C-alpha positions as CSV (number, residue, x, y, z in Angstrom):
1,M,20.0,-1.6,7.1
2,K,17.0,-3.8,7.6
3,T,15.4,-3.8,11.0
4,A,15.3,-7.1,13.0
5,S,11.7,-6.7,13.7
6,H,11.1,-6.2,11.4
7,P,5.5,-32.7,-1.3
8,N,6.1,-30.1,-4.3
9,T,2.7,-28.5,-4.4
10,R,1.8,-25.8,-1.9
11,P,-1.6,-24.5,-0.9
12,T,-2.4,-21.0,-2.2
13,G,-5.0,-18.3,-1.4
14,R,-7.3,-18.0,-4.4
15,I,-6.5,-14.9,-6.6
16,T,-9.1,-13.2,-8.7
17,G,-8.0,-11.2,-11.8
18,S,-7.2,-7.5,-12.0
19,A,-10.3,-5.4,-11.6
20,L,-11.4,-1.8,-11.9
21,L,-14.3,-1.6,-9.5
22,T,-16.4,1.5,-9.2
23,A,-17.0,2.6,-5.6
24,A,-20.4,3.1,-4.2
25,L,-19.3,4.9,-1.1
26,F,-21.1,4.3,2.1
27,A,-21.8,7.1,4.6
28,A,-21.1,5.6,8.0
29,T,-19.8,6.3,11.5
30,A,-16.3,6.5,12.8
31,C,-14.2,3.4,13.3
32,G,-15.4,1.0,15.8
33,A,-19.0,2.0,15.6
34,G,-22.0,0.9,13.5
35,T,-23.0,-2.4,11.9
36,T,-24.0,-3.5,8.4
37,D,-24.4,-6.7,6.4
38,A,-20.9,-8.1,6.2
39,G,-21.4,-9.8,2.8
40,A,-18.7,-12.3,2.0
41,G,-16.9,-13.0,5.1
42,S,-19.9,-12.8,7.4
43,G,-20.4,-15.5,10.0
44,S,-19.1,-16.7,13.3
45,G,-15.4,-16.1,12.5
46,G,-14.6,-19.8,12.9
47,A,-12.0,-21.8,11.0
48,G,-12.3,-21.3,7.3
49,E,-14.1,-17.9,7.5
50,H,-14.2,-16.5,3.9
51,L,-13.2,-13.0,2.9
52,R,-11.8,-11.0,0.0
53,I,-8.7,-8.8,0.4
54,A,-7.7,-6.1,-2.1
55,V,-4.0,-6.0,-3.0
56,G,-1.8,-4.3,-5.6
57,V,0.3,-6.0,-8.3
58,D,3.8,-5.2,-7.2
59,A,6.3,-6.9,-4.9
60,S,5.4,-4.7,-1.9
61,Y,2.4,-7.0,-1.4
62,A,4.7,-10.1,-1.1
63,P,3.5,-11.1,2.4
64,F,-0.1,-11.6,1.1
65,F,1.2,-13.9,-1.6
66,V,3.4,-15.7,0.9
67,A,0.5,-16.3,3.2
68,G,-1.3,-18.1,0.4
69,A,1.7,-20.1,-0.8
70,E,2.6,-21.2,2.7
71,G,-1.0,-22.1,3.7
72,L,-0.9,-19.4,6.5
73,W,-4.5,-18.2,5.9
74,A,-5.8,-21.7,6.5
75,K,-3.5,-22.2,9.4
76,H,-4.9,-19.2,11.1
77,G,-8.5,-20.0,10.3
78,V,-9.5,-17.9,7.3
79,D,-10.2,-18.6,3.6
80,V,-8.9,-15.6,1.6
81,D,-9.4,-14.5,-2.0
82,L,-6.9,-11.9,-3.0
83,V,-8.3,-9.3,-5.5
84,H,-5.7,-7.5,-7.7
85,F,-5.9,-3.8,-8.5
86,A,-3.5,-1.7,-10.6
87,K,-3.6,1.2,-8.1
88,G,-4.1,1.1,-4.3
89,G,-6.9,3.7,-4.4
90,E,-9.0,1.3,-6.5
91,G,-8.7,-1.3,-3.8
92,V,-9.9,1.2,-1.2
93,D,-12.9,2.0,-3.5
94,A,-13.8,-1.7,-3.6
95,L,-13.5,-1.8,0.2
96,N,-15.9,1.1,0.6
97,A,-18.3,-0.5,-1.8
98,G,-18.3,-3.7,0.2
99,Q,-16.8,-5.7,-2.7
100,V,-13.9,-6.7,-0.5
101,Q,-13.7,-6.8,3.3
102,M,-10.0,-5.8,3.8
103,A,-7.3,-4.1,1.8
104,G,-3.6,-3.2,1.8
105,N,-2.6,0.3,0.8
106,S,-0.1,3.0,1.4
107,D,-0.6,5.6,4.1
108,A,-0.4,8.6,1.8
109,T,-2.9,7.4,-0.7
110,T,-5.3,6.2,2.0
111,I,-5.1,9.6,3.9
112,G,-6.1,11.3,0.7
113,L,-9.3,9.2,0.6
114,L,-10.4,9.6,4.2
115,G,-12.7,12.5,3.5
116,Q,-14.8,10.5,1.1
117,S,-14.5,7.3,3.0
118,P,-15.6,7.9,6.6
119,D,-16.0,4.2,7.3
120,L,-12.3,3.4,6.7
121,C,-10.3,1.9,9.6
122,S,-6.5,1.3,9.6
123,L,-5.6,-1.6,11.8
124,L,-1.8,-1.9,11.6
125,V,1.4,-1.3,9.7
126,Y,2.8,-4.2,7.7
127,E,5.7,-2.5,5.9
128,D,7.9,0.6,6.0
129,S,10.4,1.9,3.5
130,G,12.3,5.0,2.3
131,R,14.1,3.1,-0.4
132,Y,11.4,1.4,-2.6
133,L,10.2,4.6,-4.3
134,K,12.7,6.4,-6.5
135,V,13.1,9.6,-8.4
136,V,13.6,9.0,-12.2
137,L,14.8,11.7,-14.6
138,A,14.8,11.7,-18.4
139,P,18.4,11.5,-19.9
140,E,18.3,15.1,-21.1
141,V,17.4,16.4,-17.6
142,K,20.8,17.2,-16.1
143,S,19.5,18.5,-12.8
144,P,16.2,18.8,-11.0
145,S,16.1,22.5,-11.8
146,E,15.4,21.6,-15.4
147,I,12.2,19.7,-14.6
148,R,9.1,21.3,-16.2
149,K,6.7,18.4,-16.1
150,M,6.4,15.4,-13.7
151,A,4.2,12.4,-14.2
152,V,2.3,11.4,-11.0
153,V,-0.2,8.9,-9.7
154,P,-2.6,10.6,-7.2
155,G,-1.7,9.8,-3.6
156,L,1.8,8.6,-2.6
157,S,3.5,9.3,-5.9
158,E,2.2,12.9,-6.0
159,L,3.2,13.5,-2.4
160,A,6.7,12.1,-3.1
161,A,7.1,14.3,-6.2
162,T,6.1,17.4,-4.2
163,R,8.5,16.7,-1.4
164,F,11.3,16.0,-3.9
165,L,10.8,19.4,-5.5
166,E,10.7,21.1,-2.2
167,S,13.9,19.4,-1.1
168,K,15.6,20.9,-4.1
169,G,14.3,24.4,-3.5
170,I,11.9,24.2,-6.4
171,K,8.3,25.5,-5.9
172,P,6.0,22.6,-6.8
173,G,3.6,25.1,-8.5
174,S,6.3,25.9,-11.1
175,V,6.3,22.3,-12.3
176,E,3.3,20.8,-14.1
177,F,2.0,17.5,-12.7
178,V,0.7,15.1,-15.4
179,T,-1.5,12.3,-14.0
180,A,-1.0,8.9,-15.5
181,D,-1.2,5.2,-14.7
182,P,2.1,3.8,-13.4
183,A,2.7,1.4,-16.3
184,E,2.5,4.4,-18.8
185,I,4.9,6.7,-17.0
186,P,8.3,5.3,-18.0
187,A,7.4,5.4,-21.7
188,L,5.9,8.9,-21.4
189,T,9.2,10.0,-19.9
190,K,11.2,8.3,-22.6
191,K,9.1,10.1,-25.3
192,G,9.8,13.4,-23.7
193,D,6.2,14.1,-22.7
194,V,7.3,14.5,-19.1
195,D,10.7,15.1,-17.5
196,A,10.6,13.0,-14.3
197,Y,8.6,10.9,-12.0
198,V,8.7,9.3,-8.5
199,L,7.3,5.8,-8.3
200,W,7.6,2.5,-6.6
201,E,9.3,-0.5,-8.2
202,P,9.2,-1.9,-10.8
203,W,8.6,1.4,-12.6
204,P,12.0,3.0,-11.8
205,A,13.7,-0.2,-13.0
206,K,11.6,-0.2,-16.1
207,G,12.7,3.4,-16.7
208,A,16.3,2.5,-16.3
209,E,15.8,-0.2,-19.0
210,L,14.6,2.5,-21.3
211,G,17.7,4.7,-20.6
212,L,16.2,6.9,-17.9
213,R,18.3,7.8,-14.9
214,I,17.4,6.9,-11.3
215,Q,18.4,10.0,-9.3
216,E,17.7,9.0,-5.7
217,T,15.3,7.3,-3.3
218,T,12.6,9.1,-1.3
219,G,14.6,8.4,1.8
220,D,17.4,10.5,0.5
221,Y,15.2,13.5,1.0
222,G,13.6,12.3,4.2
223,L,10.4,10.7,2.9
224,S,9.3,7.2,3.9
225,Y,6.0,5.5,3.3
226,Q,4.1,2.7,5.1
227,H,1.5,0.2,4.1
228,W,-1.6,-0.2,6.2
229,L,-4.0,-3.1,6.6
230,L,-7.4,-1.6,6.1
231,S,-11.0,-2.5,6.8
232,T,-14.3,-0.7,7.5
233,S,-15.9,0.0,10.9
234,S,-19.2,-1.5,9.7
235,W,-17.5,-4.9,8.9
236,L,-15.0,-4.8,11.7
237,E,-17.7,-4.4,14.4
238,D,-18.8,-8.0,14.0
239,H,-15.6,-9.5,12.6
240,K,-12.8,-8.5,15.0
241,D,-11.9,-12.2,15.4
242,V,-11.6,-12.7,11.7
243,A,-9.5,-9.5,11.3
244,A,-7.2,-10.7,14.1
245,K,-6.7,-14.0,12.3
246,V,-5.8,-12.1,9.1
247,A,-3.3,-10.0,11.1
248,A,-1.7,-13.1,12.6
249,A,-1.3,-14.8,9.2
250,L,0.1,-11.6,7.7
251,A,2.6,-11.2,10.6
252,E,3.9,-14.8,10.1
253,A,4.0,-14.2,6.3
254,A,6.0,-10.9,6.8
255,R,8.6,-12.8,8.9
256,K,8.8,-15.5,6.2
257,T,9.2,-12.8,3.6
258,E,12.2,-11.3,5.5
259,S,13.8,-14.6,6.3
260,D,13.4,-16.3,2.9
261,P,13.3,-13.7,0.1
262,Q,13.6,-16.5,-2.5
263,A,10.5,-18.2,-1.3
264,A,8.7,-14.9,-1.2
265,A,9.8,-14.2,-4.7
266,Q,8.5,-17.5,-5.9
267,A,5.2,-17.0,-4.2
268,T,4.8,-13.5,-5.7
269,Q,5.7,-14.7,-9.2
270,D,3.2,-17.6,-8.9
271,A,0.4,-15.3,-7.6
272,A,1.0,-12.0,-9.5
273,K,3.4,-12.8,-12.3
274,I,6.1,-10.6,-10.8
275,P,9.7,-11.6,-11.8
276,T,11.5,-13.1,-8.9
277,A,14.4,-10.7,-9.1
278,Q,12.0,-7.8,-8.4
279,T,10.8,-9.3,-5.2
280,V,14.2,-10.2,-4.0
281,N,15.3,-6.6,-4.5
282,A,12.1,-5.3,-2.8
283,V,12.9,-7.4,0.3
284,K,16.2,-5.6,0.5
285,E,14.5,-2.2,0.2
286,I,11.4,-2.7,2.3
287,D,11.1,-3.6,6.0
288,F,8.3,-6.1,6.3
289,A,6.9,-6.4,9.8
290,V,3.4,-6.3,11.3
291,R,3.1,-3.8,14.2
292,D,0.9,-1.2,15.9
293,F,1.0,2.5,15.2
294,T,3.3,4.8,17.2
295,A,3.1,8.4,18.2
296,E,5.9,9.1,15.7
297,D,3.8,7.6,12.9
298,L,0.9,9.9,13.7
299,K,3.1,13.0,13.4
300,G,4.0,11.8,9.8
301,Y,0.4,11.1,9.0
302,E,-0.6,14.6,10.1
303,D,2.0,16.1,7.9
304,T,0.6,14.1,5.0
305,A,-3.0,15.3,5.9
306,R,-1.7,18.9,5.8
307,F,-0.3,18.3,2.3
308,Y,-3.8,17.5,1.0
309,S,-5.4,20.5,2.7
310,D,-2.6,23.1,2.1
311,T,-2.4,22.2,-1.6
312,G,-6.1,22.5,-2.0
313,K,-6.5,18.9,-3.1
314,L,-9.0,18.5,-0.4
315,K,-11.3,21.2,1.1
316,A,-10.7,19.9,4.7
317,R,-7.8,18.3,6.3
318,P,-8.4,14.5,6.6
319,D,-9.1,13.3,10.1
320,V,-6.3,10.7,10.5
321,T,-6.9,10.1,14.2
322,R,-10.5,8.9,13.5
323,A,-9.3,6.2,11.1
324,I,-6.1,5.0,12.9
325,Q,-6.8,2.2,15.4
326,R,-3.9,2.7,17.8
327,G,-3.3,-0.4,19.9
328,W,-5.7,-2.6,17.9
329,L,-3.0,-5.2,17.1
330,S,-2.0,-5.6,20.8
331,D,-5.6,-5.6,22.0
332,N,-6.8,-8.2,19.5
333,T,-4.0,-10.6,18.7
334,E,-1.0,-12.4,20.2
335,V,1.3,-11.0,17.4
336,S,3.1,-8.4,19.5
337,R,2.8,-9.9,23.0
């Protein structure tokens, strides 16, 4: 069940095309400290403050598209360009490089990048779900015990695949993980190059169209994900008011997404060419709501951080507490008061 908290032309936020931006990572201090040239989006933070926000190209980013379609960025005093990336990690790279000022990304993928991105700040949660990511098996794979290769995308997908195998009593080391781009994975599975994958929509649905079998959701084995609104401490230091306006607009857009899925679907189709049915289904599977972090959230994040260090993917456990800005939303906006 979804949680409760969770004329004919309409103004839109400008959208730049899909980009693969190379990160020039900045060494910086922990969140809330340090200053730097803010680039696009610098200024007094008054009405019309301009900034660029990195987003993905799936329906889980619907509130960002709704904010543009409904004129909510302008209503709250910001002028936003949304910059599309095929993978969330690429948007975080752009954030670190100063090519965007804010980004939306999953908790698991972001935690895996903290070690190389010491300037990252996570301000709030804007969605939760244990139903949007699904396990997909090739037709000839009759049970998880037959899986020999799984396609993964580094970050959330790989974590979800690992937890799936563990839930079935399968040692992840006994299964080969094959890294691939999301759009390639259903076809790879259909060809028999891999046996299974765990991904967000629309890739499970695309797999089903090819004759693959959706086995279960990540929530079925106890794994949920969140999306965070991200910035950097160096930009945030002088732009808290701008970030607060973005948060207020995103909160209103999240409420609109929940209350009017058809409008959200139209906005997402117009902005990102996502078929409306995908967004309508996503709203059923995702709880969209802007909120602060909780103590329970932090426990889950620490478990994810252990995943990266225990599996040797990172030499040191990511410092989640440094990046998470607990209470930032309540302290800087009227959203949750």
